[in-house]
C-alpha positions in Angstrom: -0.2 -0.1 0.1 1.8 3.4 -1.2 0.7 6.8 0.8 -1.7 7.5 -2.6 -3.7 4.3 -1.0 -3.9 4.7 2.3 -5.4 8.0 1.6 -7.8 6.6 -1.3 -8.9 4.0 1.4 -9.4 6.8 4.3 -12.5 6.0 6.0 -15.8 8.1 4.7 -13.8 9.7 1.6 -16.3 7.7 -0.5 -19.0 9.4 0.8 -17.1 12.6 0.3 -16.8 12.0 -3.2 -20.9 11.1 -3.7 -21.6 14.3 -2.3 -19.4 16.2 -3.9 -21.0 14.6 -7.1 -24.2 15.1 -5.6 -23.5 19.0 -5.1 -22.2 19.1 -9.1 -25.4 17.8 -9.8 -27.7 19.7 -7.9 -26.2 23.0 -8.8 -24.9 22.6 -12.1 -21.3 22.8 -11.3 -19.6 22.9 -14.6 -15.5 23.3 -13.7 -13.6 22.7 -10.3 -10.2 24.0 -9.6 -7.8 21.5 -8.1 -5.5 24.1 -5.9 -2.9 23.4 -3.4 -0.6 26.3 -1.8 3.0 26.7 -2.6 5.8 27.6 0.3 5.0 31.5 -0.5 1.2 30.7 -0.3 0.3 31.0 -3.6 -2.4 29.2 -4.6 -1.9 26.6 -7.6 -3.4 23.3 -9.4 -5.3 22.8 -12.3 -9.0 23.0 -13.9 -11.3 20.3 -15.0 -14.8 19.5 -16.2 -17.0 18.6 -13.5 -18.3 15.5 -15.7 -14.7 14.0 -14.7 -15.1 14.7 -10.9 -14.9 11.1 -9.7 -12.1 10.1 -12.2 -9.8 13.0 -10.6 -11.1 12.2 -7.3 -9.7 8.5 -8.2 -6.3 9.4 -9.8 -5.9 12.9 -9.1 -3.7 15.5 -11.3 0.0 16.1 -11.9 2.0 19.1 -12.1 6.0 19.6 -11.6 7.2 19.3 -8.4 8.8 22.5 -8.6 5.0 24.4 -8.7 5.6 23.7 -5.0 8.1 26.7 -5.4 6.1 28.8 -7.8 8.1 27.1 -10.8 10.1 30.1 -10.3 14.0 30.7 -11.7 16.2 32.2 -9.2 18.4 35.4 -10.3 21.2 33.2 -11.4 18.2 31.3 -14.5 18.3 28.3 -12.1 14.8 26.8 -10.8 14.1 26.9 -7.2 13.8 23.8 -5.3 13.4 21.2 -7.8 15.3 21.0 -11.5 13.4 20.8 -14.7 14.2 17.5 -14.8 12.6 16.1 -11.8 9.2 14.0 -11.6 5.7 14.9 -11.6 3.5 15.4 -8.6 0.0 13.9 -8.1 -2.2 16.1 -6.6 -5.4 14.1 -5.0 -8.5 16.1 -3.9 -10.0 15.9 -0.6 -13.3 15.9 -1.3 -14.2 17.2 1.9 -13.1 20.6 1.3 -15.7 20.7 -1.7 -16.6 24.0 -2.0 -18.9 26.0 -4.9 -17.6 29.1 -5.8 -20.8 32.0 -4.5 -19.5 34.6 -7.5 -19.9 32.1 -10.0 -21.9 28.8 -9.5 -20.8 26.9 -12.4 -17.1 26.4 -10.9 -15.9 25.1 -7.8 -12.8 24.5 -5.7 -11.3 21.6 -3.9 -8.1 21.0 -1.7 -5.5 18.7 -2.8 -2.8 16.6 -0.9 0.3 15.7 -2.6 2.3 12.8 -3.5 5.0 11.5 -5.6 3.8 10.1 -9.1 3.2 6.4 -8.8 5.5 5.3 -11.2 8.7 7.1 -9.3 11.3 4.7 -8.8 12.1 5.3 -4.8 9.4 5.8 -2.6 6.2 5.6 -5.3 3.0 6.8 -4.0 4.9 8.1 -1.2 3.3 11.9 0.2 5.2 14.7 -1.0 7.4 16.3 1.9 7.4 19.8 -0.1 3.6 19.9 0.5 3.0 22.0 3.1 -0.5 21.2 3.6 -0.1 17.7 3.9 3.0 18.3 6.2 0.8 20.3 8.8 -1.6 17.3 8.7 0.9 15.2 9.5 2.7 17.6 12.1 -1.2 18.2 14.0 -1.4 14.4 14.0 1.9 14.2 15.5 1.2 16.6 18.1 -2.3 14.8 19.3 -0.1 11.0 19.1 2.5 12.8 21.4 0.5 14.9 23.9 -3.0 13.7 23.8 -4.2 17.2 22.9 -5.0 19.5 20.4 -3.7 23.2 18.9 -6.6 25.6 18.1 -5.8 28.4 16.0 -7.2 31.9 14.8 -5.9 34.1 12.7 -6.4 38.0 12.2 -6.1 38.3 8.6 -5.4 42.6 8.1 -5.3 43.7 4.7 -5.4 46.7 2.2 -8.1 47.7 -0.2 -6.0 50.2 -2.5 -7.2 51.7 -5.6 -5.4 53.4 -8.4 -4.9 56.8 -8.6 -3.1 57.6 -11.8 0.3 55.8 -11.5 -0.2 55.2 -7.4 -2.0 53.1 -5.5 -3.5 54.5 -2.3 -5.7 53.9 0.4 -9.8 53.6 -0.5 -10.4 55.3 3.1 -8.5 57.3 5.5 -6.0 55.9 7.8 -8.4 56.1 11.1 -8.5 52.9 13.4 -11.8 52.0 14.4 -13.1 54.8 12.6 -17.0 53.5 11.8 -17.5 56.3 9.2 -14.4 55.1 7.3 -15.9 51.3 7.9 -18.9 53.1 5.9 -16.8 53.9 2.8 -15.8 50.3 2.7 -19.1 48.8 3.7 -20.5 47.2 -0.1 -17.2 45.6 -0.1 -17.0 44.3 3.4 -20.5 43.2 2.8 -19.5 41.5 -0.1 -16.5 39.5 1.0 -18.5 38.8 4.6 -21.4 37.2 2.0 -18.8 35.3 -0.3 -17.4 34.2 2.9 -20.5 33.0 4.4 -21.6 30.5 1.7 -18.0 29.1 1.6 -18.3 27.6 5.2 -16.4 30.7 7.3 -18.2 31.6 10.6 -17.2 35.6 10.5 -17.2 36.6 13.7 -16.3 40.3 13.8 -14.4 43.1 12.2 -12.9 46.7 12.0 -11.3 49.6 10.1 -7.1 49.4 11.2 -5.5 52.3 11.6 -3.9 52.2 7.7 -5.2 53.3 4.6 -8.0 51.0 3.3 -7.2 49.0 6.3 -9.6 46.2 7.2 -9.5 43.4 9.3 -12.4 40.7 9.2 -12.4 38.0 11.6 -13.8 34.2 11.4 -13.7 31.7 14.1 -10.8 29.6 15.2 -10.4 26.3 14.8 -8.0 23.0 14.4 -4.6 24.4 12.3 -5.7 22.7 8.9 -8.8 23.7 8.9 -7.4 27.3 10.2 -5.3 27.7 7.5 -7.4 26.5 4.6 -10.1 29.2 5.8 -7.8 32.3 5.7 -6.5 31.1 1.9 -10.0 30.9 1.1 -10.8 34.2 2.8 -7.1 35.6 0.4 -8.8 34.1 -2.5 -12.3 35.6 -1.9 -10.5 39.2 -1.0 -8.7 39.0 -4.5 -12.3 38.0 -6.0 -14.3 41.2 -4.7 -11.2 43.6 -5.6 -12.1 42.4 -9.3 -16.0 43.7 -8.5 -15.0 46.7 -7.5 -12.2 48.2 -9.4 -9.6 47.7 -6.3 -6.8 45.9 -5.2 -6.4 43.6 -1.9 -3.1 44.4 -1.0 -1.7 41.7 1.4 1.6 42.9 1.1 2.7 43.5 4.5 4.1 47.4 4.5 2.9 49.2 1.6 3.5 52.8 3.3 6.0 53.8 5.5 5.0 55.8 8.8 1.9 53.8 8.9 0.8 50.4 10.7 1.8 47.4 8.1 -0.6 44.4 7.8 0.0 41.9 10.6 -1.9 38.3 10.8 -1.8 37.4 14.4 -1.9 33.9 15.3 -4.1 33.2 18.3 -3.7 29.9 19.7 -4.4 27.9 22.5 -4.5 23.8 23.8 -7.4 21.8 24.1 -8.7 18.1 25.3 -11.9 16.5 24.1 -14.3 18.4 21.4 -15.9 17.3 18.2 -16.9 18.6 15.0 -20.0 20.4 14.7 -21.9 22.4 11.5 -21.1 26.2 11.6 -24.8 27.8 12.4 -26.3 28.0 9.2 -24.4 26.2 7.2 -24.3 26.5 3.7 -25.9 23.4 1.3 -22.8 24.5 -1.5 -19.9 23.3 0.5 -18.2 19.7 1.4 -18.8 18.1 4.7 -15.9 19.4 6.0 -15.8 22.9 5.2 -18.5 24.5 7.3 -17.9 22.1 9.9 -15.5 23.7 13.5 -14.3 22.0 16.4 -16.7 22.8 19.2 -16.7 21.7 22.7 -13.8 20.1 24.9 -11.8 21.6 27.6 -9.3 24.9 27.1 -6.0 23.8 29.0 -4.7 27.3 29.0 -6.9 29.2 32.2 -6.1 27.6 35.6 -9.0 25.7 37.0 -9.6 27.9 40.0 -9.9 31.0 37.2 -6.4 32.3 38.7 -4.5 33.3 35.8 -2.5 30.9 33.3 -2.3 27.3 33.9 1.2 25.1 33.5 0.4 24.0 30.0 -0.2 27.8 29.3 3.4 29.0 30.6 5.3 25.9 29.1 3.7 26.8 25.8 5.1 30.2 26.2 8.4 28.9 27.4 8.3 27.0 23.9 7.5 29.6 21.3 9.8 32.5 23.2 12.9 29.3 23.4 12.2 29.0 19.5 11.3 32.8 18.6 14.2 33.7 16.3 13.4 30.6 14.3 9.6 31.2 14.1 10.4 34.4 12.9 11.7 33.6 9.5 8.4 31.8 8.8 6.1 34.6 10.4 7.8 37.1 8.7 9.2 35.7 5.3 9.5 38.4 3.0 11.9 41.0 2.8 9.2 43.6 3.1 8.2 41.8 6.1 11.0 43.8 8.1 10.1 47.1 6.9 7.1 46.3 9.8 9.3 45.8 12.5 12.1 49.2 11.6 9.1 51.3 11.6 8.8 51.1 15.2 6.0 52.3 17.5 3.2 50.8 15.4 2.1 47.7 16.8 4.7 45.1 15.2 7.0 43.3 18.0 10.7 43.4 17.4 11.7 42.3 20.8 11.6 38.5 22.1 9.4 38.4 25.4 5.9 38.6 26.6 3.1 40.3 28.9 -0.6 40.6 29.5 -2.7 42.9 27.2 0.9 44.3 26.6 1.5 44.3 22.7 4.4 45.5 22.4 5.4 42.0 23.1 5.8 39.4 20.3 3.9 37.1 22.7 0.8 38.8 24.2 -1.8 37.1 26.4 -4.8 38.4 24.9 -7.5 36.5 26.8 -7.1 34.1 29.5 -7.7 31.3 27.5 -5.4 32.0 24.5 -1.8 33.7 23.8 -1.3 35.8 20.6 1.9 35.7 18.6 2.3 38.7 16.9 5.4 38.7 14.7 3.2 36.9 11.7 2.1 39.3 8.8 -0.2 39.2 6.1 2.0 37.4 3.8 2.7 34.4 6.3 2.2 31.1 4.7 -0.4 29.9 7.1 0.7 25.9 7.0 4.2 26.8 7.7 3.2 29.3 10.4 0.9 26.8 12.0 3.8 23.7 11.5 6.6 25.5 13.6 4.1 27.0 16.4 2.9 23.0 17.0 6.8 22.3 17.1 7.5 25.3 19.4 4.4 24.3 21.7 5.4 20.7 22.1 8.8 21.3 22.7 7.8 23.7 26.2 5.4 20.8 27.2 7.8 17.9 26.4 10.6 20.0 28.1 8.7 21.8 30.9 10.3 25.0 29.3 9.9 28.1 31.9 8.0 31.1 30.7 9.8 33.3 32.9 8.1 36.6 34.1 6.0 38.6 32.1 6.9 42.3 30.9 4.8 45.5 31.3 7.0 47.6 29.7 6.8 49.3 26.3 9.5 47.4 24.9 9.7 50.4 22.1 11.4 52.5 24.4 12.9 49.4 26.7 17.0 49.3 26.3 17.1 46.1 27.9 14.3 44.7 25.6 15.5 46.3 22.4 19.1 44.8 23.2 17.2 41.1 23.0 15.5 41.5 19.6 14.2 39.3 17.0 15.9 38.5 13.7 16.0 42.5 11.9 16.1 41.0 8.1 15.4 38.3 6.0 18.1 36.8 6.2 18.9 37.1 9.6 15.5 34.7 10.3 16.8 32.6 7.6 20.4 32.1 9.5 18.2 31.6 12.7 15.9 29.6 11.2 19.2 27.0 9.9 20.1 26.7 13.3 17.4 25.9 15.3 17.0 22.2 14.6 13.4 21.6 16.4 11.7 24.5 13.9 13.5 23.4 10.6 12.4 19.8 11.6 8.6 21.3 11.3 9.2 21.6 7.6 10.2 17.9 7.0 11.9 16.1 4.4 12.2 18.7 1.3 10.1 21.2 2.6 13.1 22.8 4.3 14.9 22.9 1.5 12.3 24.0 -0.8 11.7 27.2 1.2 15.1 28.1 2.1 16.3 27.6 -1.9 13.1 30.4 -2.3 13.7 32.6 0.4 17.4 32.7 0.1 17.2 33.7 -3.7 14.8 36.5 -2.6 17.2 37.7 -0.1 20.0 37.7 -2.6 17.8 39.4 -5.3 17.1 42.3 -2.7 20.8 42.6 -1.9 22.1 42.3 -5.3 19.4 45.1 -6.7 19.6 48.8 -7.2 16.6 51.0 -6.1 15.5 54.6 -6.2 17.1 55.0 -3.0 20.6 54.2 -3.7 19.9 57.1 -6.4 18.5 59.1 -3.8 21.2 58.2 -1.4 24.2 58.5 -3.1 24.1 60.0 -6.3 25.7 63.3 -5.1 27.8 61.2 -2.7 31.2 62.1 -3.9 32.8 64.7 -4.5 
């Protein structure tokens, strides 16, 4: 039995394939995107006529290995991650993620799990280790086996709605934080996003106008790591579609404007025992069985039983994340632009190690007694890699009973002692910290780490080798 065979023979899969066929016939779906996510968070895949659903659900679709690295060439012309001589992967649909696109009901999408080709000489049909979704699924299962617990994650997806003003991109609203009038400026956009999100199974819970031009944060309910990551990817795709409909730009670039806040993607996490899947209220009819299900119930282990602060599990989880913060930064702030957010200090982004209660200058904030907020992640984060890193770090804290140390109440932007204990402040430093941290590096199992490292090291070197307008401003009249 190969990995593909095990996957195809999973209990309940045949029922999910049949349920997707029922949706295809009921809603007259004509076309299906079979999609997965690359190491940079880009959505790629192939499309197929819905008439071929059962065949593709069984056989999958083939794409080059290098698609996990965007089929991108580096600055020397070499393909990143895998060369052109590499085999083709097999992307096998996960039918319980099937969902009809609400903006065009003729089309649906389904996430895929990636495998090595069945005809390969070595490990035929094995899971493709550079599949960030498959890697997270395996990490989540391993965490549950080792600790008997479940990590649940909620993400806060800040992003900016921009419009074109000649050659410039400007915000579609003014930079007034929590301002209802500016929320109103984007009301039609926001309501369109909410409608599409609900129809694709996202339980939308709250939102606000943030403090950069056109910046909104629209939140959905937390869940186990893989579902949460899939929902963040779905949310981004929805925003791109809504931008097309309103002739706007849905900007996920972390720091487009200096002197104004950047877009973060805080990860709130908690540890649970027990719990079960339950359907979202008013679950849509046009989605797969797992799309509108959320983890409900169980016991959150972060608050102390007597209500007096944080439990030992919470403190050890903090200790684990703090111990691996430099390496985690490479996953949380994974682009050159990410570090503009940290250098433009005083604008809510953390750049020092440490934790505190409701202290937004810290890398870790106890945002409520039942959850901890990891603040270094930004709007370009790959949520599958980030969640894998958090699972590894929290697991290390629990296993080794790592201490959290004392929380800080200081404004770390102004504290000399805190500023001396900085996070990596550029992508090169972060990649070096990840390379030196065997535990977090192991969370990107097999080829996944080498593909990520290859892509990101090239990004860093291309940045260092590029002349920009800053160079002309600084050096055109430098001498004599």
